C-alpha positions in Angstrom: 8.3 65.9 39.7 10.6 68.2 42.4 13.7 67.0 43.6 15.7 68.2 46.3 19.2 68.4 46.4 21.8 69.8 48.8 23.1 73.2 47.8 26.9 74.1 49.3 25.2 76.5 51.8 22.2 74.8 53.0 20.2 77.7 54.6 16.5 76.1 55.1 14.7 77.8 52.8 14.0 75.8 49.2 13.7 77.7 46.2 13.0 76.2 42.5 14.9 76.6 39.5 14.1 74.9 36.2 16.4 72.8 35.4 15.7 71.4 31.3 12.5 72.4 31.9 12.0 70.7 34.8 11.3 72.4 38.3 13.7 71.2 41.3 13.2 72.5 44.7 16.5 73.0 46.1 18.6 74.6 49.0 18.6 78.4 48.7 22.2 79.1 48.3 24.8 77.6 45.6 25.0 74.5 42.7 28.0 73.5 41.8 28.1 72.5 38.9 28.0 68.6 39.3 24.5 68.9 41.7 22.8 70.6 38.5 24.1 68.0 35.9 22.8 65.3 38.6 19.4 67.2 38.7 19.2 67.1 35.2 20.2 63.5 34.4 20.6 62.2 37.2 22.2 58.8 37.9 22.8 57.9 34.3 27.0 58.0 33.7 29.4 59.9 32.6 32.7 58.0 30.9 35.7 59.9 29.9 33.9 60.7 26.6 31.1 62.8 28.2 31.0 66.3 27.9 27.9 67.9 30.4 27.4 71.6 29.4 25.7 74.1 31.9 23.9 77.1 30.9 21.9 79.2 33.5 19.9 82.7 33.1 17.9 84.5 35.1 20.2 84.6 37.5 21.4 87.3 40.4 22.0 90.7 39.0 26.0 90.6 39.1 25.9 87.7 36.8 21.9 87.1 35.7 23.4 84.3 33.3 26.3 82.3 31.7 27.9 79.2 32.0 29.6 77.5 34.4 32.7 74.6 34.3 33.2 71.2 36.4 34.3 72.7 39.9 32.4 76.3 39.6 29.3 76.9 41.7 26.4 79.4 40.8 24.4 81.5 43.4 20.2 79.8 42.7 17.5 82.4 43.0 13.6 81.1 42.4 13.2 80.8 39.1 16.6 80.8 37.7 16.7 78.7 34.3 19.3 76.3 33.7 19.8 74.1 30.8 22.5 71.3 30.6 23.2 69.0 27.6 25.6 66.4 27.1 27.2 65.3 24.6 29.0 61.9 23.4 32.9 63.4 22.1 33.8 59.7 20.5 
């Protein structure tokens, strides 16, 4: 199943990114940490005891792999891979 997400710099062109092994069609440009978490977990609630970890690979040349923290964003490209984990800090 494919999802469409608004990116921070919508260009009208789409790319497919892989989030937790699932393909998602998104606007070419940037995705925020929050948008990536939403693609991974949809409407599942967060909360003060829930933490998310976002890592990526197959990115652009200047930062092909790495991690994101809340408030950050990354420029996406076709077939970029994101892994998002949800942890209960209790």
